[in-house]
Each structure stands twice: as C-alpha cells, then as structure tokens.
C-alpha positions as CSV (number, residue, x, y, z in Angstrom):
1,X,7.9,-12.8,-21.8
2,X,7.2,-9.1,-21.4
3,X,9.0,-7.0,-18.8
4,X,6.0,-6.4,-16.5
5,X,4.4,-9.8,-16.8
6,X,2.7,-11.2,-13.7
7,X,3.0,-14.8,-12.6
8,X,0.1,-17.3,-13.1
9,X,-0.4,-17.4,-9.4
10,X,-1.2,-13.7,-9.3
11,X,-3.7,-14.1,-12.1
12,X,-5.3,-17.0,-10.3
13,X,-5.6,-15.2,-7.0
14,X,-7.0,-12.0,-8.7
15,X,-9.6,-14.1,-10.5
16,X,-10.5,-16.0,-7.4
17,X,-9.7,-19.3,-9.0
18,X,-7.5,-20.4,-6.1
19,X,-8.0,-19.8,-2.4
20,X,-5.2,-19.4,0.1
21,X,-5.1,-21.8,3.1
22,X,-5.8,-20.4,6.5
23,X,-3.5,-20.3,9.6
24,X,0.0,-21.6,9.6
25,X,-0.2,-23.2,6.2
26,X,-0.7,-19.8,4.5
27,X,2.4,-18.6,2.6
28,X,4.0,-15.3,3.6
29,X,4.2,-14.1,0.0
30,X,4.1,-15.2,-3.6
31,X,6.2,-14.3,-6.6
32,X,4.4,-11.3,-8.3
33,X,6.5,-10.8,-11.4
34,X,8.0,-13.3,-13.8
35,X,11.0,-11.0,-14.2
36,X,13.4,-11.7,-11.4
37,X,14.9,-8.2,-11.4
38,X,11.5,-6.6,-10.9
39,X,10.6,-9.2,-8.3
40,X,13.7,-8.6,-6.3
41,X,13.7,-4.8,-6.3
42,X,10.1,-3.7,-6.8
43,X,7.8,-6.4,-5.4
44,X,8.6,-5.7,-1.8
45,X,8.1,-2.9,0.6
46,X,10.7,-0.3,-0.1
47,X,12.7,1.2,2.8
48,X,12.0,4.7,1.6
49,X,8.2,4.3,2.2
50,X,8.1,5.7,5.7
51,X,10.0,8.8,4.4
52,X,7.3,9.3,1.8
53,X,4.5,9.0,4.4
54,X,6.1,10.8,7.3
55,X,8.8,13.0,5.8
56,X,6.4,15.8,5.1
57,X,5.4,15.8,8.7
58,X,9.0,16.2,9.9
59,X,9.6,18.9,7.2
60,X,6.6,20.9,8.3
61,X,7.6,20.6,11.9
62,X,11.1,21.9,11.1
63,X,9.5,24.7,9.1
64,X,7.3,25.6,12.1
65,X,10.3,25.6,14.4
66,X,12.5,27.8,12.1
67,X,9.8,30.4,11.3
68,X,9.0,30.9,15.0
69,X,5.4,29.9,15.0
70,X,4.1,29.5,18.6
71,X,3.8,26.0,20.0
72,X,0.0,25.9,20.2
73,X,-0.4,26.9,16.5
74,X,2.0,24.1,15.6
75,X,0.1,21.7,17.9
76,X,-3.2,22.7,16.3
77,X,-1.8,22.3,12.8
78,X,-0.4,18.9,13.7
79,X,-3.7,17.7,15.2
80,X,-5.7,19.0,12.2
81,X,-3.3,17.3,9.8
82,X,-3.7,14.0,11.7
83,X,-7.5,14.2,11.5
84,X,-7.6,15.2,7.8
85,X,-5.0,12.5,6.9
86,X,-7.0,9.9,8.9
87,X,-10.3,10.8,7.1
88,X,-8.7,10.8,3.6
89,X,-7.1,7.5,4.3
90,X,-10.4,6.0,5.6
91,X,-12.5,7.2,2.7
92,X,-9.8,6.2,0.1
93,X,-9.5,2.7,1.7
94,X,-13.2,2.2,2.1
95,X,-14.5,3.5,-1.2
96,X,-11.4,3.4,-3.4
97,X,-9.9,0.0,-2.5
98,X,-12.9,-2.0,-1.4
99,X,-15.0,-2.1,-4.5
100,X,-15.7,-5.2,-6.5
101,X,-14.4,-4.9,-10.1
102,X,-16.4,-6.7,-12.8
103,X,-13.8,-7.1,-15.5
104,X,-10.8,-9.4,-15.5
105,X,-8.4,-6.5,-15.9
106,X,-10.2,-4.7,-13.1
107,X,-9.8,-7.6,-10.8
108,X,-6.1,-7.9,-11.6
109,X,-5.5,-4.2,-11.0
110,X,-7.5,-4.3,-7.8
111,X,-5.5,-7.3,-6.6
112,X,-2.1,-5.7,-7.4
113,X,-3.0,-2.3,-5.9
114,X,-4.7,-3.6,-2.7
115,X,-5.8,-7.2,-2.7
116,X,-2.3,-8.5,-2.2
117,X,-2.1,-6.4,1.0
118,X,-5.0,-8.4,2.4
119,X,-4.0,-11.8,1.2
120,X,-0.4,-11.4,2.4
121,X,-0.4,-9.0,5.4
122,X,2.9,-10.3,6.8
123,X,4.9,-10.1,3.5
124,X,8.4,-9.2,4.5
C-alpha cells in the first residue's frame, strides 16, 4: 500500500461506477485514503481554512486602520475586493471545476479536487 493510495470507493465514485443514494440514505462521508493517518488528519476540513480565506481581509483592514487611510477609501477597497473575489471564484468554479475529464486519472483528480464537495456537501 502506498502512502497516498485512495480507497476503492473513491475510484468507483470518480469513474461513475456507483451512484450514491438520495435523501436520508445518503452517507455523510466516505473514507478517502487507505492510510488511516492521512484519513484522520488530511481528509477533513481543517480549522485553519477560514483563516486562509479571510485572514488577508482582516490583515488588510488592520493595515488600512494603522496607516490612516480614510474610511471611504477603505470601504471602496473592501467593496472592490469583494466583487473581484466573487468574480474569480465564479469563473474558477464554473470553468475550472465543472469540466468533464475524459481520462481515468482526470476523473479521479476532478473528483478529489471538487467532485467530493458535491457528493458529500455535509461532510463534517
């Protein structure tokens, strides 16, 4: 067994060989890695994630406050940042994550990077 080996269930879902049940019978999650250490520490949402996404906003706000930039410039910068971030996220999601890969390795990569998010949206 290699260190980063995925479970058979991941390969089957990525290839479309099995379909998940709908409604209450749908599992909350599946085991992603055969390696238990990786599964425990890396196959879940990490608590640092909000800091990665929103930490730069807080840091920029603090920078604005310390350097004495007027409130309306800070507000315009914040609004512009929200709009740009929203557009980048939309186009990345629409064109980067919602393509249909043709190869087996492409389907697996697509499932790991984004398909899991759709199949198990309530994964704790």
